[in-house]
C-alpha positions in Angstrom: 25.3 68.0 -25.3 21.6 68.2 -26.1 19.7 68.2 -29.4 16.6 70.2 -30.1 14.7 69.3 -33.3 11.0 68.6 -33.8 11.7 65.6 -36.1 12.2 62.5 -34.0 14.1 60.7 -36.8 16.5 63.6 -37.1 17.1 63.7 -33.3 17.8 60.0 -33.2 20.1 60.0 -36.2 22.2 62.9 -34.8 22.3 61.2 -31.4 23.4 57.9 -32.8 26.0 59.5 -35.0 27.5 61.8 -32.4 27.2 59.1 -29.7 29.8 57.0 -31.6 32.4 59.5 -30.5 33.9 58.7 -27.2 34.4 62.5 -26.7 30.7 63.4 -27.1 28.0 62.5 -24.5 24.4 63.2 -25.7 22.5 63.7 -22.5 19.1 64.5 -23.9 16.9 65.7 -26.8 13.9 68.0 -27.1 11.3 68.8 -29.7 10.4 72.5 -29.0 11.7 75.8 -27.7 9.9 75.2 -24.4 11.3 71.7 -24.0 14.7 72.7 -25.0 14.9 75.6 -22.6 13.7 73.4 -19.7 16.2 70.7 -20.6 19.2 73.1 -20.8 18.2 74.7 -17.5 18.0 71.2 -15.9 21.1 69.6 -17.4 23.4 72.5 -18.1 25.1 70.9 -21.2 28.2 72.3 -22.7 26.8 72.4 -26.2 23.3 72.5 -27.7 22.5 71.8 -31.3 19.3 73.7 -32.2 17.1 73.3 -35.3 16.1 76.7 -36.7 12.4 75.9 -37.3 10.6 74.6 -34.2 6.9 74.3 -33.5 6.7 77.1 -30.9 9.4 79.4 -32.2 12.9 79.3 -33.6 16.3 78.0 -32.6 17.4 81.7 -32.6 14.9 82.6 -29.9 16.1 79.5 -27.9 19.7 80.3 -28.4 19.3 83.8 -27.0 17.6 82.5 -23.9 20.2 79.8 -23.5 23.0 82.3 -23.6 21.5 84.1 -20.7 22.2 81.1 -18.5 24.9 80.7 -15.9 27.1 79.0 -17.0 26.0 79.7 -20.6 25.7 76.7 -23.0 27.4 77.1 -26.3 25.0 76.7 -29.3 25.1 75.5 -32.9 22.3 76.4 -35.2 21.2 73.6 -37.5 19.3 74.7 -40.6 17.9 73.4 -43.8 17.9 76.8 -45.4 20.5 77.7 -48.0 19.9 81.4 -47.5 22.0 83.8 -45.5 19.4 85.1 -43.1 19.4 82.2 -40.7 23.2 82.3 -40.6 23.2 86.1 -39.9 20.6 85.6 -37.2 22.8 82.9 -35.6 25.7 85.3 -35.5 23.7 88.1 -34.0 22.2 85.7 -31.4 25.7 84.7 -30.2 25.7 81.1 -31.6 29.2 79.6 -31.9 28.4 78.3 -35.4 25.9 77.1 -37.9 25.7 73.8 -39.8 23.5 73.0 -42.9 21.4 69.9 -42.6 22.9 68.8 -45.9 26.3 68.5 -44.1 27.7 65.1 -43.1 27.0 64.0 -39.6 30.8 63.6 -39.1 31.2 67.3 -39.9 28.6 68.1 -37.2 30.4 65.9 -34.7 33.7 67.7 -35.5 31.9 71.0 -35.1 30.5 70.0 -31.7 33.9 69.2 -30.5 35.4 72.4 -31.7 32.6 74.5 -30.2 33.0 72.6 -26.9 36.7 73.6 -27.0 35.7 77.3 -27.3 36.1 77.7 -31.0 33.6 78.9 -33.6 32.6 77.1 -36.8 31.4 78.9 -39.9 31.5 78.7 -43.6 33.5 81.7 -44.9 31.3 82.3 -48.0 28.1 82.4 -46.0 29.7 84.4 -43.2 30.8 87.1 -45.8 27.2 87.3 -46.9 26.0 87.5 -43.3 28.2 90.5 -42.8 26.4 92.3 -45.5 23.0 91.2 -44.2 23.7 92.4 -40.7 24.9 95.7 -42.2 26.6 96.9 -39.0 27.9 100.5 -38.8 31.6 101.0 -39.6 34.2 102.7 -37.5 37.2 101.2 -35.7 36.5 99.9 -32.2 38.1 101.8 -29.3 40.7 100.1 -27.1 41.9 97.0 -29.0 45.6 96.5 -28.5 48.0 95.6 -31.2 48.2 92.0 -29.8 44.4 91.7 -29.6 44.2 92.8 -33.3 46.8 90.1 -34.1 44.7 87.5 -32.4 41.5 88.8 -34.0 43.0 88.5 -37.5 44.1 85.0 -36.7 40.5 84.1 -35.7 39.3 85.5 -39.0 41.7 83.3 -40.8 40.1 80.3 -39.3 42.8 79.5 -36.8 42.1 77.8 -33.4 43.3 79.2 -30.2 46.0 76.5 -30.1 47.1 77.5 -33.6 47.3 81.1 -32.4 49.3 80.4 -29.3 51.9 78.6 -31.5 51.9 81.3 -34.2 52.2 84.2 -31.8 54.4 82.5 -29.2 51.8 83.0 -26.5 50.4 80.6 -23.9 47.0 79.1 -24.6 45.7 80.8 -21.4 47.0 84.2 -22.7 45.3 83.7 -26.1 42.0 82.9 -24.3 42.3 86.0 -22.3 42.9 88.1 -25.4 39.8 86.5 -27.0 37.7 87.3 -24.0 38.9 90.9 -24.1 38.2 91.2 -27.8 34.6 89.9 -27.3 34.1 92.5 -24.5 35.5 95.4 -26.4 33.5 94.6 -29.6 30.3 93.8 -27.7 30.3 90.3 -29.3 28.8 87.2 -27.7 31.0 84.8 -29.6 34.2 84.6 -31.7 32.0 84.3 -34.8 30.2 87.5 -34.0 33.5 89.3 -33.2 34.8 88.3 -36.6 31.7 89.6 -38.3 31.9 92.9 -36.5 35.6 93.3 -37.3 35.1 92.4 -40.9 32.3 94.9 -41.3 34.7 97.5 -40.0 37.4 96.5 -42.4 39.8 95.3 -39.7 40.0 91.7 -40.9 39.3 89.5 -44.0 37.2 86.5 -43.5 38.5 82.9 -43.8 41.4 81.0 -45.3 39.6 77.8 -46.1 36.0 78.2 -44.8 36.6 76.8 -41.3 36.2 79.2 -38.4 38.5 79.6 -35.4 
């Protein structure tokens, strides 16, 4: 993974904390949108943690450009803001989650591992507010099967794909295929955005305990 933050102390603290996990390999850090884009293009990390406010732009702009890569790098937005706008922008940009800078570094490490595994991380309360901020048009999507709706509702409850496979008696591979189909049919770039779109259409309720799936 890589870290993009314009404060050297923050980058070093995150790198040290996440580096303690044997499952996380911090391969680089950058201080700007330009440096971050170049680093991701060179190293192709699985996950990038992006600060919202950068000297030459925002982490949102960087996330959008990163997601256009092949293979795309999953992104987590890191923000000091307590408002909903940055979270809503992260959803719209296709980020796999967002983490407040006030959160524990252990929580960030856990989030990185979940995002690496293809999950989404979000705070249910903030996500609910983000739904209102994005104000997407209503109307049921066309073509979602009953099983895809079951999987989508499980995602909105904060369940992981492993949880869903056990709950619905499906293979993990089958659940991942359903998730991919859901994203395509809803026009979403991440599980998080799919939940937001579905919630705005009244198809699902958001969150059991504030953790995303």
